N, C-alpha and C positions, 0 to 999 in steps of 0.2 A: 786279763779284759775289763773295762769299764764300758756297761753299755749305757747310752743315752739317750731314751725315747724323745721325740719331738727335736730330732739334733738337729734340723735344718732351720727350724722357726727362732724366733725372740731369746724368750729365755735358753732353750735347748743349746742354741750357740753359743751364746755370750757361756754358759755354763764350760761346753767345749772349750773355749780362749782359757777360761780359767783354769781347765786340768791342763792342760798344755803349758801355760803358765809356770804350774806347778810342779813341771815335769812329768806327768802321766801322757803318754803318746798314744799307748796299746789301748786305744778308744774304738768301740763300733759304734757308727751314728745308724738310729733308725727313726723311719722315716716315710711318708708317702711323698718318694723323691719324683723330681721331674716338672718343678716350676720353675720356671724362670727366676722369676720377681723373687726367691729367696736363694738362689746358688750363691749368690756373693756372699751370705751369710759363712759359708765354710769354708770361701777364701783363705790360703795360709793357714789354715787347722792342719792339724799333724792327725793320721788316725791310723785304724790298720785295717776296717770296711766298714762298706756302708750294707745295711739290711733293709731291704721293704720293711714297712711295717704288716704288713701281712703275712710275712714269713716269719717273722719271729721267733715266733711258737715252739716252730719247728727246727729253730736255726738254734736256742737252747736248747731241747732236746740233744741233739748232735755234739754242742759244744760244751754243756756246762761245767765240765771238770776245770775249762779254762776263764769261766765268768768270777770277776772278784767283788763288783758291785753291781745292783741296777738303780740308775736314775727316771723313774719315769714320770718325765715330763710332757709326753705330745698328750693333748688333748682336744677334743673342738670345740673350743674357747669362746664362739661368738655369742651372746650373754644374750641376743635376739634371737638365737636358732629357734623353731616353732614344731621342728622335726625330729618328734621325742625318741625313736626310733633312731634315728643317727646318733642322739645324744648318748642313748643305751648299747647301743656297740660302742662307741667309741671312748666312752665315760667309762662306760660301768663294765662290761661282759668284757673288753680288753683288759680293764683292770685289775679284773677277777683274775682272768688266764694268767698274767703274770704273777700276782700275787701265788696261785697255785704252785708254778715252775718254784718258784722260791722259796717254798715248803717242801714241794718235793726233790729239788737239790741243793739244800741247806743256803741261801743265797740272802743276803742281804740286799731291802730294798727302801730306797727313798720316794716318794710319789707325790704328783701335785695335787693338792686338793685347793680351795678356795675363800674366802672371805665372801664371796656369793652366798655363801650357805647360812651366813648369818641374817639372810634379808633385812630388814627394817632397825635390824639391831634390839626388838623389844627385849629379847634374854641377852642384853649385853654381846661383847666378843670376848669374853673367857675361852678359852679352848680346852673347856671342860669337856669332858669326853661322856659325863653322863648325860650330860644338856644337849644331846646331837638329837634327839627325839622330838625336842622342843621346837627346835632351829625350825623357821617356816621361810627358807626362800623365797626372791622375786620375781624369779625367771627359773624356766626349765633346765637350763645350765648349772644354777646353782643347786636346784635337787638332784643333779644327774650327779654332781659333786656331793654332794651330801647322803646319799645314798649307799655311796662306796664308802665314805667315812661308815657308815652305821653296818655297815658289811664288815668291813674289816674289824672290827670293832668285836661281834658279833659271834667272830672265827676261833672256832678251840683250837685250831690247828693255826698258828701264824709264821714266818720266816722270824729266823731267832735274833733279827734287826730289822725293824722298820719304821720308818715314820712319815707321816702324813704332813703335809707342808700348806696351810691357808694360807697363799700368797692375797697380799692386798692389791695395793695400786702400783703397783710396777711398772716404771717407764726408764730410756734409757737407748743403748745403740742397739742394734737388728733391727727394730719393729716396725723398719718400711714397708713391708707387705704386707701390716696387717690390716691396714683401710681403715673403715670405721671404726675396726676396735683398737686401735693404736691410739699411745698415749696423749692426754691433753695436752704434754708437753711438743711432740711432735706436730700434732695439727696446730698447736698456736704458733709456731715456728715458721711453717709455712706461710700460714694466716697474715703474719710479720710481713713475711717476706714477698707478699703478693701484696698485700693492702696498707700495711702498715699500721694495721691495728689488730686487737682480739676479740672473737664474740663468744660470748660466756652465755649458759644455758640460765634464763632468770630462774629463781627459787620461785617453787607453786607451793611452797608452804610456809606458811607466817611466822614459823618458828628462826627461819633464816632470811635474812635480807642478800641481793642479788648480787653472786661471786661470795656468799658466804655460805655455801656449800661447804662440809668440812668433810677430808677426806685422807687416809694414810696413806701416804704417798713414799713409796721403797725405791730406792735404786735397785738398777736391776745384778750392780756388784756388790750390793751386801747380800744380795739375794742369793750368787752364788758365796760368795764367803761361807755363809751358814749350810749350805750345799757341801763343802769342802770340809766341815766341823764334822757332821753327821757323817761322814763316812769316815773320815780319820777316829772317831769319840765312839761309836758304834755299841752305848747305852741307851738305856733308858728310852725303850722306845716307846711308840704313844702320837698321838694329833698334836700338832706346834703350830700357834701363830707366829707367821712371818710379813710380819710389818716395820715401821721404823718405831711406832710405839707412841706415835704424836702427831695428831690431829693438826693439817694445816687447810690452811682456804684455798677456791681456786685461785681467788684474786694470789693471794700470799704465793703461790705456783708462777701465776702468769708475771706476776712482778719481778720473780728473779729472772725471768726467760728475757725481760726488757732490760734489765741490768746489765744480764750476761753479752746481752746486744751494745752495750751503753746508748742504751734509748727510752725517751722517755713513754710510763705505760699510757696505752691510749685503750681502754676497755668498754667496750659496750655490750650489749644482752640481748640475747633470744630466746622465742619460747623453745621449751623442752619438747621435744616432738612427742606428740601423739603417743605414739608405741613404745615410750619408754618411759611417759611421766607418772606413768602408776605403779614402777617399778627402779623409782630411779631409789638412791640411798643418799640420805642428805648427811648421815654421819655413820663414820666409820673411824675405829680406832684401835688397833691391836693392843691387848694386854701380855707384853712381852717378856710378863716374869717368871713365866715355866720355861723358855727357851735358855735364860740368864738360870735357873737354878739348876740347870745340866751342864753349866761351865763356860756356856757362850758370854764371853765379856768385853769384845767390840762394839764398839760405841758404832750406833746408823750413821750414814750419812746424811744431814740437812740438806731439805731444797735447794737453799742457796749453792751449800759445795757439790751438789749433783749435779742440779740444771746446767751451771756454769760449765762444767766437766764436758758435760754432754752435748751443751750447745759449742763449745769452743774448739772443744779435741774429734766430736761427730758428724752432729749437724753441718757446723759450718764448712769444714773440709768435704762433706758426704761420704766419709767412712764408716766403716764396720770394726768391731771390737776384734 
C-alpha cells in the first residue's frame, strides 16, 4: 500500500493519477474529505481505501505492515493564513506525527516542503540543509514549512529513507478548487475567457519592471515524475529543491497562455494587494544540482510546453488529470 495525504487536492490528486498510470493501484487516500468542489479530482482514480486525515495515525498503527511508502503532500497551503495555531497543527505537528510513525515502523516518506521557506532569497535558493536556520520566510505558511524542515534535520532518529521537497511555483490540472491560491495560469485563463485581457500585479520594486517579476514555474507532471523517482530510488535522504531550475517572468507565462489560445497578448497591471505586498517574492529560482546529483536526469518542462498542455488538454475542455 502507498499512502498519499492531501490526495483530494491539487498535487496529491495528480500524484494519484501518476501512480495509477505507473501501475500502482493499492493506494490509501488521505484527506479531510467532504468538500464537493474537490471530489472530481478523484474521478476515475483507482485506490483501495480512503482514510480521514484525523484518523491516519491510528490507521497506520493497525496497518503498518501493509504500507510500502508514504507521500505526505497534504498541508494548509494558504500563504495568507494568519492563524498560526492552524499552521502548527496541520503543517508541523501532523508532519511530526507521520515522521515518528515512519521511524517506529520502518517506513519511507516523501513530504512536501516549500520554496516559501526561502523568503526574499537573501540567502539564495540552494537546498543546503546547513542554511535552514538562516532562512527568513515572508509569511507564517513559509515559517511552518521551514520549522518542520529544521525539526526533521535535527532528529537523531530518522526514517531509513526520507525526502523533503521544496516545491516552487507549481501549476497544472486539478487546481480548480484553490481559489486565490491557484496558479497564475488558471487565473489568467479565466480572465482571458471573461474579458479578453490579463491583469498582472505591478512591480513595487524598482529592480523589476511590471510583469518582469521572476519565478520558477514548474509543471505538476514534473513534480509527480520526481516523486515516483524518489519512491523507487530510496537513496540519499535529505531536503531537495523541486523547481524547473529556470526563472521566467510573469509576462513570459501569460504570453504562453495567449499563444496556446491563438490570441494576441493583452496585458495590463494593477497594484499588488496591500496584505501581500511586503511578503511578495520578486525572484525565485531553484538550484536543481542536488537532485540531479543523485541520478534524476529527466528534463523539466518549459513553461511554453507545460502551459500549452495545461490549456489545450485540461482548461479548454475543463477536465482533470
